[in-house]
C-alpha positions, 0 to 999 in steps of 0.5 A, a space after each residue: 531498482 527503479 525502471 530506467 525507461 520511465 519519463 517521470 515528467 508527465 506523472 510529476 505534472 499529474 501529481 501537481 494538478 490532481 494530488 494523485 498519480 499512478 506510475 506504471 512499470 515503476 520498478 525494473 521487471 526483475 526487481 518487481 518479480 522477485 519482490 512479488 515472489 517474496 510476498 507470495 511465498 516468504 513473508 510471515 503474514 498476520 491479519 490486522 483488524 482495527 482495535 484488535 491484536 494482530 492474529 494468524 492469517 484470516 483464512 479457511 475456517 478462521 475467515 468464516 468464523 471471524 468475518 461476520 463480527 468484522 463486518 459488524 464492526 465496520 458498520 460503526 465507521 472506519 474499520 479495516 481487515 487485511 494481512 500485513 507485515 510491518 517491515 520497519 518494526 521487523 528490521 528494527 527488531 532484527 527479525 527475519 534477516 535476509 527477507 527480500 522485502 527488507 531490501 526494498 525498505 533499505 532502498 527507499 531510504 537510500 540517498 538516491 531514492 530520497 533525492 528522487 522523491 524530493 525532486 518528483 514531488 517538489 517537497 524538499 522536506 521529505 526525509 524518510 520512507 515507511 513501509 509495510 507489506 500488505 495482502 488483501 484476501 477475499 472479504 478483506 477491506 479498508 474503509 474510508 479515511 484520509 491518512 492524516 497524521 501530523 505527528 508522523 509528518 505524512 506528506 504522501 501515501 504510496 502503494 507499490 502494486 505487486 499482483 500480476 493479473 488483477 481484474 477490476 471486478 475482483 474488488 480491492 481497488 483504491 478509490 478516492 472521494 471528495 469532501 462529501 464522500 462522492 467518488 472522484 477517481 479509482 486506481 486499479 492495482 496494476 502490476 508493478 505500478 506505483 499509486 501515489 497521493 498527497 495526504 490528506 485525501 479521502 480514500 478506501 480499498 474496496 472489499 475483495 471479492 470471493 472470486 478473486 483468483 490471487 491475493 492483492 499484494 503490495 508494499 505500502 506506506 508514507 513519504 514522511 517530512 523531517 520531524 
């Protein structure tokens, strides 16, 4: 599934030096295209908002009605609103058998992929990859946080970007900040790129603009150490 054309050495060095890297053309093109089609057409999305139960997707009239209250909650601090599909939970529950994105979760937890991420990061305690499908529609966002969760053994966070033609002024960029909140780096969600960063790291996903012509689609999660 991973591209055979990539030389990972420069990306390995960048990760060691900066704690974050974006790897272009990460998957074989056919695999990326099929996963993107599944995200666009087959995934049963729900809208996730911090502190609230998951709900039907935040679209149309529901978006107009719910958006002001969501933004008021965001004024209080860390908050998020985006669409998701919890792949690990779905697989464990036997839901939606045959859904293509489940094959990505299986691949990420295969012995060859786990060996790859241990070698790539130099962290030989990595033992499991979690995953959820994510979709950001206009008006959705993820405020600043650092992903730290010691009980889960999160070592690296990743975003496998699967939107074909994302433009910078559509928002939805992955922004990094220093300890004082000052911006230090930004990753555009380029087609078939893997954004990867060491946890903890201050970051956020910018508000998606109302003129964005497609949803921001991705498979995201963490590379976890042994319990």
